[in-house]
C-alpha distance (Angstrom), angle and dihedral (degrees) to the residues before:
residue distance angle dihedral
M1 . . .
K2 3.80 . .
K3 3.81 116.6 .
Y4 3.81 94.8 -142.3
D5 3.77 132.8 43.1
I6 3.79 95.0 -157.1
Y7 3.79 135.1 15.4
A8 3.80 106.2 -160.3
V9 3.80 129.2 -162.2
G10 3.77 117.2 -165.3
N11 3.76 152.1 103.5
A12 3.78 127.6 -47.1
F13 3.78 115.1 -144.1
V14 3.75 135.1 166.0
D15 3.80 103.8 -138.7
L16 3.79 118.6 -140.5
Q17 3.78 108.5 -164.6
F18 3.80 123.8 -162.8
A19 3.81 130.3 -178.2
V20 3.82 104.9 -134.8
S21 3.78 141.4 169.5
D22 3.78 123.8 -115.4
D23 3.81 86.4 -106.7
V24 3.81 90.9 70.0
L25 3.80 90.2 56.5
K26 3.80 90.0 49.9
K27 3.81 90.6 53.2
L28 3.79 88.8 52.3
G29 3.80 90.5 48.6
C30 3.78 92.5 -132.2
E31 3.78 135.6 134.8
K32 3.79 117.2 -107.2
G33 3.79 112.7 -111.1
G34 3.79 94.3 21.3
A35 3.79 131.2 126.3
S36 3.79 122.4 -138.1
L37 3.79 136.8 179.9
I38 3.79 111.8 -132.3
D39 3.79 139.3 -168.0
E40 3.80 128.3 -137.7
E41 3.82 91.6 -89.6
M42 3.80 91.2 58.5
E43 3.79 90.0 44.0
N44 3.81 88.8 56.5
K45 3.82 89.4 51.7
L46 3.80 90.6 51.1
N47 3.78 92.3 48.8
F48 3.80 90.5 50.6
L49 3.82 92.8 51.8
L50 3.80 92.0 45.0
K51 3.80 98.6 40.2
E52 3.81 93.4 111.8
Q53 3.80 92.9 53.7
T54 3.76 132.3 77.6
A55 3.77 116.9 -130.6
K56 3.77 125.1 -134.9
K57 3.81 104.0 -134.1
F58 3.80 123.4 -145.3
C59 3.78 134.0 163.5
G60 3.79 108.6 -120.1
G61 3.77 147.7 156.2
S62 3.79 121.3 144.1
G63 3.81 96.1 -103.6
A64 3.80 94.0 47.9
N65 3.81 92.8 46.0
T66 3.80 89.2 51.2
L67 3.80 91.8 51.0
V68 3.82 91.2 48.7
A69 3.82 90.0 54.3
L70 3.81 89.5 46.2
H71 3.80 89.9 51.9
H72 3.83 90.6 48.1
E73 3.81 88.4 60.7
G74 3.81 92.1 47.2
G75 3.82 102.7 -91.5
K76 3.79 129.9 128.0
G77 3.79 128.9 -131.0
F78 3.80 144.6 179.5
Y79 3.81 121.9 -147.5
S80 3.79 130.8 -151.0
C81 3.78 111.9 -168.5
N82 3.80 138.6 127.1
I83 3.77 125.5 -108.0
G84 3.79 133.9 173.1
S85 3.78 128.6 -110.1
D86 3.82 89.1 -116.2
A87 3.81 129.7 104.7
E88 3.82 91.3 -87.8
G89 3.81 89.7 54.6
K90 3.78 91.7 53.1
L91 3.80 89.7 47.5
Y92 3.80 90.5 50.7
H93 3.81 94.6 49.9
Q94 3.81 90.8 47.3
D95 3.81 89.9 50.1
L96 3.81 92.0 53.9
R97 3.78 89.8 51.3
Q98 3.80 92.0 49.2
H99 3.80 88.4 56.1
H100 3.81 90.8 48.5
I101 3.81 92.4 -114.5
E102 3.78 114.2 145.3
S103 3.79 115.6 -143.9
I104 3.76 144.8 -177.2
F105 3.81 88.1 -99.8
D106 3.78 90.7 66.8
L107 3.81 82.9 69.0
Q108 3.81 106.1 34.6
Q109 3.81 142.9 19.9
P110 3.83 123.4 -103.7
R111 3.81 114.6 -92.3
H112 3.81 99.0 -152.7
D113 3.79 140.3 53.2
I114 3.81 110.0 -130.6
T115 3.78 124.5 58.1
G116 3.81 114.7 -145.9
R117 3.79 118.3 -100.8
C118 3.78 131.0 -157.9
Y119 3.80 120.0 -159.9
I120 3.79 109.7 -151.9
L121 3.80 114.8 -164.5
L122 3.79 109.8 -163.3
T123 3.81 117.2 -162.8
P124 3.85 124.1 -158.0
D125 3.83 91.0 -97.2
A126 3.86 88.6 63.6
E127 3.82 90.9 -110.7
R128 3.79 115.6 141.4
T129 3.80 129.1 -146.1
L130 3.80 117.2 -165.1
F131 3.80 133.2 -149.2
T132 3.79 115.0 -178.2
L133 3.79 130.4 -164.2
V134 3.80 99.1 -166.1
G135 3.81 97.9 -157.9
A136 3.81 115.1 162.2
S137 3.80 91.8 -2.1
E138 3.79 89.1 72.8
R139 3.82 88.9 63.8
I140 3.79 98.2 50.3
S141 3.79 109.8 135.7
A142 3.80 143.6 157.8
A143 3.81 86.7 -67.4
E144 3.80 87.3 75.7
L145 3.82 94.4 53.3
Y146 3.80 120.3 97.3
E147 3.78 110.2 -162.2
P148 3.86 97.9 -167.3
A149 3.82 90.0 59.9
L150 3.80 91.9 47.0
L151 3.80 90.4 50.0
D152 3.81 88.4 52.9
S153 3.84 93.8 52.0
K154 3.79 132.7 91.9
G155 3.81 93.6 -142.3
I156 3.79 143.5 4.0
F157 3.81 119.0 -132.6
I158 3.82 112.8 -156.1
E159 3.80 122.1 -169.1
G160 3.79 115.5 -132.0
F161 3.81 87.9 -144.7
L162 3.80 88.0 76.1
F163 3.80 91.2 63.9
F164 3.80 91.1 56.6
S165 3.82 93.4 67.4
A166 3.81 120.0 72.2
H167 3.81 89.1 -143.7
S168 3.80 98.1 51.0
K169 3.82 97.7 33.0
P170 3.85 94.5 90.4
L171 3.80 89.8 55.8
V172 3.80 90.8 66.3
G173 3.80 91.0 61.4
I174 3.81 93.3 43.3
A175 3.82 93.5 51.0
Y176 3.81 91.5 43.4
E177 3.80 94.1 52.4
M178 3.80 91.5 44.6
A179 3.81 89.9 54.2
R180 3.79 92.8 47.9
K181 3.81 90.3 49.9
H182 3.80 90.1 56.2
K183 3.82 93.7 39.1
V184 3.80 91.3 -118.2
K185 3.82 115.5 157.7
T186 3.80 111.9 -100.0
I187 3.81 116.4 -135.1
F188 3.80 121.8 -179.4
T189 3.78 132.6 -176.4
L190 3.80 117.8 -155.1
S191 3.82 93.2 -146.8
T192 3.79 124.3 -165.9
C193 3.79 97.1 -60.3
P194 3.84 130.0 139.4
Y195 3.79 98.1 -119.4
S196 3.79 104.9 -161.9
P197 3.83 115.9 -159.9
Q198 3.82 88.7 -100.4
L199 3.81 94.5 48.3
K200 3.79 90.8 47.5
K201 3.81 89.8 50.9
E202 3.81 90.0 51.2
L203 3.81 91.9 48.4
L204 3.80 93.1 51.2
A205 3.81 89.3 48.8
T206 3.81 91.3 49.9
L207 3.81 93.0 48.2
H208 3.79 88.4 41.0
A209 3.80 98.0 158.2
G210 3.80 92.6 45.8
V211 3.79 126.2 -119.4
D212 3.77 132.4 -82.7
L213 3.80 94.7 -131.1
L214 3.81 132.8 14.0
F215 3.82 128.5 -164.9
C216 3.80 123.7 -163.7
N217 3.76 140.2 140.0
E218 3.79 123.5 -117.4
D219 3.81 95.6 -97.6
E220 3.80 92.1 48.5
A221 3.80 90.4 50.7
K222 3.82 91.2 51.2
Y223 3.80 93.7 47.9
F224 3.79 93.1 45.6
C225 3.80 94.9 47.6
G226 3.80 94.8 38.4
T227 3.79 93.8 -130.6
E228 3.80 142.0 83.1
N229 3.79 92.1 -147.8
I230 3.79 104.3 113.2
K231 3.81 94.5 -153.8
E232 3.79 91.4 53.6
I233 3.81 89.9 47.5
L234 3.81 92.1 51.2
D235 3.80 91.9 47.1
E236 3.81 93.2 50.3
L237 3.79 96.7 43.9
S238 3.81 91.2 49.1
Q239 3.80 88.4 59.1
F240 3.81 89.9 56.1
A241 3.80 102.9 36.0
K242 3.79 130.5 38.6
Q243 3.80 87.8 -146.7
F244 3.79 132.6 7.0
V245 3.77 145.9 -179.8
I246 3.82 125.6 -147.8
T247 3.80 113.9 -166.2
R248 3.81 115.8 -150.3
G249 3.80 105.8 -172.7
K250 3.79 112.9 -127.1
E251 3.81 88.8 1.3
G252 3.80 90.2 67.9
A253 3.79 121.1 -132.9
L254 3.77 141.9 -53.2
L255 3.80 115.2 -134.3
Y256 3.80 129.4 -162.8
D257 3.80 112.9 -169.6
G258 3.80 96.3 -175.6
N259 3.79 94.4 -89.1
A260 3.78 109.2 45.4
C261 3.80 143.0 2.1
S262 3.77 124.4 -114.9
T263 3.79 136.2 170.5
I264 3.79 132.8 -129.0
P265 3.81 119.7 -159.1
S266 3.78 120.6 -131.6
I267 3.79 120.4 -112.1
P268 3.82 112.0 -109.7
T269 3.81 111.3 -116.9
D270 3.78 140.7 147.2
V271 3.79 104.3 -88.0
I272 3.80 112.1 -136.6
D273 3.81 102.3 156.9
T274 3.81 129.3 -1.4
T275 3.82 94.2 -161.6
G276 3.80 110.0 127.0
A277 3.80 95.7 7.6
G278 3.80 93.5 127.8
D279 3.80 91.9 46.1
A280 3.80 91.8 50.5
F281 3.80 89.4 48.9
A282 3.81 90.5 51.5
G283 3.80 92.5 48.2
G284 3.77 93.3 51.0
F285 3.78 92.1 44.8
L286 3.80 93.1 48.9
Y287 3.79 91.2 53.4
G288 3.79 88.9 60.3
Y289 3.82 93.1 38.1
C290 3.80 91.4 56.5
R291 3.80 89.9 51.3
A292 3.81 96.5 48.8
Y293 3.80 95.0 -108.6
S294 3.78 114.3 164.8
F295 3.80 113.6 -98.8
K296 3.79 89.1 -108.6
E297 3.81 92.6 52.9
A298 3.81 92.2 45.5
G299 3.80 89.8 47.6
Q300 3.79 92.9 51.5
L301 3.80 90.8 51.7
A302 3.82 89.7 46.8
T303 3.80 94.7 53.0
A304 3.80 90.6 48.5
T305 3.81 90.5 51.7
A306 3.80 92.1 47.9
A307 3.81 91.2 49.0
K308 3.79 89.9 57.5
V309 3.81 91.3 54.6
I310 3.80 98.8 47.3
S311 3.81 92.0 49.5
K312 3.83 91.1 65.9
F313 3.80 140.4 38.0
G314 3.78 117.8 -87.6
P315 3.81 136.5 41.7
R316 3.78 99.3 -90.2
V317 3.77 142.0 70.5
């Protein structure tokens, strides 16, 4: 019996969420619904524009949010990430412990100073626009992996965001090969990343034997495959992943179990905040996946978990 359901590798961010008008986005010159990496200069500009507002503070990061949702359903996870030795880092580690998620920082001290931060600007239509200062997450490396925990896990969940950074990109290959060595299921999430043809080629070479399970949303699938033709998307993704899930917002999700495609409708709810919806879906789905639920059963649990998140503020159940 494995101790952990999922061993996740990803970013650690403290999310700072602000309710803003569309006018704020215009002043920033950014596209609504986008995600951007920022430097300290841009962070100062954000803080100036938002100085009159109070932020709602949450601990986030796709991998951590997924593990929190998994725990909510009764599963157990281990998280490898990178935090700073600052106050935000201490807050983040404490938050993982409060959600009963074991982490690499139960075993070692942080190596860097600044914990990553993600500014989430939420407009009245519940759309979110993200600005991320990567901080210590950019320096995550093999030093943050813990092989005994991976060996004792049913699956490894790797954030696609890691492949977007030149510093953390090698970690994806290291974690992937470690999982294959121990015959641990490989699970990858595309994440909202601009996969250029070259970056996509590098990713496919890194995950050379494909993955057991892939998560993405509809836009990510279209960008990655370079087409809006759903049949072409399904054909291409099936060459890369033995099984996959494409979330489609209010349209539910499309599931491929390795033999056939099926769809799961979303659960109607009052949408307050879509932040973390995909992560919550993944966490709910992985609970069922690790217990040999059918794809339909896992998908139904996943949509219920996601519905709980989008009906409240914050990225977690």
